[in-house]
C-alpha positions in Angstrom: 26.2 -13.0 8.6 23.8 -13.5 5.7 21.1 -11.3 4.3 17.7 -12.7 3.6 14.1 -11.5 3.0 12.4 -11.0 6.3 9.6 -13.3 7.5 6.8 -12.6 9.9 8.7 -14.4 12.6 11.3 -11.7 12.4 8.9 -8.9 13.3 9.5 -8.8 17.0 13.2 -8.5 16.6 12.8 -5.9 13.8 10.5 -3.7 15.8 12.8 -4.0 18.8 15.7 -2.8 16.6 13.6 0.2 15.3 12.9 1.1 19.0 16.4 0.8 20.2 17.5 4.5 20.0 16.4 7.9 21.2 14.1 8.6 18.2 12.7 5.0 18.0 11.8 4.9 21.7 9.4 7.8 21.0 7.7 6.3 17.9 7.8 2.5 18.1 5.9 0.1 20.3 8.0 -3.1 20.7 5.9 -4.8 23.4 4.4 -8.2 22.8 1.9 -8.9 21.3 2.9 -6.5 18.5 0.3 -3.9 17.5 -1.8 -5.1 14.5 -0.5 -2.1 12.5 2.9 -3.8 12.4 1.4 -7.1 11.1 -0.7 -5.2 8.6 2.4 -3.2 7.4 4.4 -6.4 7.0 1.6 -8.0 4.9 1.4 -5.0 2.6 5.2 -4.9 2.2 5.3 -8.7 1.5 2.6 -8.3 -1.2 4.3 -5.5 -3.1 6.9 -6.6 -5.6 8.7 -3.2 -5.3 9.4 -3.7 -1.6 12.2 -5.7 -0.1 12.3 -6.0 3.7 15.5 -7.8 4.7 17.3 -9.0 7.9 20.9 -9.7 8.5 21.1 -13.0 10.3 23.9 -14.4 12.5 23.8 -17.6 14.4 20.1 -18.0 13.5 18.9 -14.7 14.8 18.2 -11.3 13.2 21.0 -8.9 14.0 20.2 -6.1 11.4 17.5 -4.9 9.1 16.7 -2.6 6.2 14.0 -1.9 3.7 14.4 -1.1 0.0 11.7 0.4 -2.1 12.1 0.3 -5.8 10.5 3.4 -7.3 9.8 4.0 -11.0 10.2 7.6 -12.2 10.2 9.8 -15.2 13.1 12.0 -14.3 16.7 11.0 -15.0 15.4 9.5 -18.3 13.0 7.2 -16.7 15.5 5.8 -14.1 14.3 3.6 -11.3 15.4 4.6 -7.8 16.2 2.4 -4.9 15.1 4.0 -1.6 16.9 2.5 1.5 15.1 3.0 4.8 15.1 1.7 8.3 18.7 0.6 8.4 19.3 -0.8 12.0 21.9 -3.0 13.6 21.3 -4.7 16.9 23.0 -2.8 19.7 25.7 -5.5 20.2 26.6 -5.4 16.5 27.0 -1.6 16.1 30.5 -0.6 15.0 31.3 -4.1 13.7 30.9 -3.4 9.9 27.5 -4.9 9.8 25.9 -1.7 8.7 28.3 -1.4 5.8 27.7 -4.9 4.7 23.9 -4.4 4.8 23.9 -1.2 2.8 26.3 -2.6 0.2 24.0 -5.7 -0.1 21.0 -3.3 -0.6 22.9 -1.3 -3.2 23.6 -4.5 -5.1 19.9 -5.4 -5.0 19.3 -2.0 -6.5 21.8 -2.6 -9.3 20.2 -6.0 -10.0 16.8 -4.3 -10.4 18.3 -1.7 -12.9 18.1 1.3 -10.6 20.0 4.4 -11.8 20.0 6.0 -8.4 20.0 4.8 -4.8 18.8 7.3 -2.2 18.1 7.3 1.5 17.0 9.6 4.2 18.2 9.8 7.8 17.0 12.2 10.6 18.9 15.4 10.8 19.8 14.6 14.4 21.7 11.4 13.4 25.2 12.9 12.9 26.9 9.6 13.2 24.6 8.1 10.5 25.4 11.1 8.2 29.2 10.3 8.5 28.5 6.6 8.0 26.6 7.1 4.7 29.1 9.7 3.5 31.8 7.1 4.1 29.8 4.7 1.8 29.8 7.2 -1.0 26.4 8.8 -0.4 26.2 12.6 -0.8 23.8 15.0 0.9 22.5 16.6 -2.4 18.9 17.4 -1.4 16.9 18.8 1.5 14.0 16.6 2.5 10.7 17.5 3.9 8.0 15.4 5.7 4.4 16.1 6.7 3.1 13.9 9.4 -0.6 13.1 8.9 
């Protein structure tokens, strides 16, 4: 397995991974051709130097993905934060250690960028994900809120 920056050719596989669970089935549209919104989002992410959309590749195909956003801030003495989102492993790779490798890779990218904090969010219903992130050293220190527009 190797981690690399995602390309537009990876989009169908990434959207399929996002859609491959109970929550994702409700909010994603993996059918081809992909909705223009996915192409537009990819272009915006690719153009932003504070975004890193990455795939885990094995045998020439994407088997995992994640996104890291590098956020400047004033709090914590002006520390940068790394925000990890959309961590997904292909169904056949779950439980193989791939998720751990991907998150550790993302944390290292945050260190390289000088981040003082790495944070992430996961849906409250994802109890397995909560245990996974706790095993990696993340702590549930805050309560998050979202407003859908």
